[in-house]
C-alpha positions in Angstrom: 0.3 0.2 0.0 1.9 3.1 -1.3 1.4 6.8 0.2 -1.7 8.9 -0.8 -0.9 12.5 -1.8 -3.6 14.3 0.1 -3.7 17.8 -1.8 -6.1 20.5 -0.9 -7.6 22.8 -3.8 -6.4 26.4 -3.9 -9.8 28.2 -3.1 -12.8 26.7 -1.4 -16.2 28.1 -0.4 -17.2 28.0 2.9 -20.7 26.3 3.9 -22.1 26.7 7.3 -24.8 24.6 7.2 -24.8 22.1 10.0 -27.2 20.7 13.0 -26.7 24.4 14.4 -28.6 25.9 11.3 -27.2 28.2 9.2 -25.0 31.3 10.4 -23.6 32.5 6.6 -27.1 32.6 5.4 -26.7 33.7 1.5 -23.1 35.1 1.9 -20.6 34.2 -0.2 -17.5 33.4 1.6 -14.2 32.3 0.0 -10.9 30.6 1.6 -7.5 30.9 0.0 -6.3 27.6 1.7 -2.5 28.0 0.9 -2.8 31.5 2.4 -5.1 30.9 5.0 -7.1 33.9 3.9 -10.8 34.4 3.9 -12.5 37.3 1.8 -16.2 37.8 1.4 -17.7 38.8 -1.8 -20.1 41.6 -2.3 -22.2 42.7 -4.9 -22.1 47.2 -5.3 -24.9 47.5 -6.6 -27.0 46.0 -3.8 -24.9 45.7 -1.1 -25.4 48.4 1.7 -21.6 48.0 2.8 -20.6 50.4 5.4 -16.9 48.5 5.6 -14.4 49.4 8.4 -12.5 52.1 6.1 -9.3 49.8 7.2 -10.3 47.0 5.3 -8.8 45.4 3.1 -11.4 45.5 -0.4 -10.9 44.7 -4.2 -13.2 46.2 -6.5 -13.4 44.2 -9.5 -16.2 43.2 -12.5 -17.9 39.9 -13.6 -18.2 40.3 -17.2 -19.8 37.5 -18.1 -23.4 36.4 -18.5 -23.9 37.7 -14.4 -22.5 41.4 -15.6 -21.9 42.2 -11.8 -19.9 45.0 -10.2 -18.5 43.1 -7.5 -16.1 43.9 -4.2 -13.7 41.3 -2.5 -13.3 42.1 1.3 -10.6 40.1 3.1 -11.9 38.9 6.9 -8.5 38.0 8.0 -5.0 36.3 7.1 -4.0 33.6 9.7 -0.3 33.9 7.4 -0.2 37.5 6.2 -0.3 41.1 7.5 -2.4 43.2 5.8 -1.1 46.2 7.9 2.3 45.5 6.3 3.4 47.3 3.3 4.8 44.1 1.7 2.2 41.5 2.6 -0.6 44.0 1.8 0.8 43.5 -2.4 0.8 39.9 -1.3 -2.8 40.3 -0.1 -3.9 42.3 -2.9 -2.3 39.6 -5.7 -4.3 36.6 -3.9 -7.4 38.7 -4.0 -7.0 39.4 -7.4 -6.6 35.7 -8.5 -9.9 35.0 -6.2 -11.7 37.8 -7.9 -10.8 35.5 -11.3 -11.4 32.7 -9.9 -15.1 33.8 -8.6 -15.7 35.1 -12.3 -14.7 31.4 -13.7 -16.6 29.5 -11.1 -19.6 32.1 -11.9 -19.3 31.5 -15.8 -19.0 27.6 -15.1 -21.8 27.8 -12.9 -24.0 30.0 -15.5 -22.9 27.3 -18.5 -24.1 24.4 -16.4 -27.8 25.9 -16.3 -27.9 26.0 -20.3 
């Protein structure tokens, strides 16, 4: 019996639905597994944000079938400090890649329904 390589994906959606209920409701929470960074997606057209100005955010658009204006907000990162300028740059790069991954997911999801 050989050793199995246990591989985790780079990105995962959080799903908090359990016997305790569903505390996340319809919120979209994404974790970047490699940096243990947690992000939330907001719709800039419909959400009333009121985020703390210190929260690191990244604005982007999904130009696919959905054509949405979105905002990605950092909840926390276990490995990178958003207050450190160098690490903030790393987080913004991760956020850009997260936005691309999310838009690709949305396009894939929309194409599943056609």
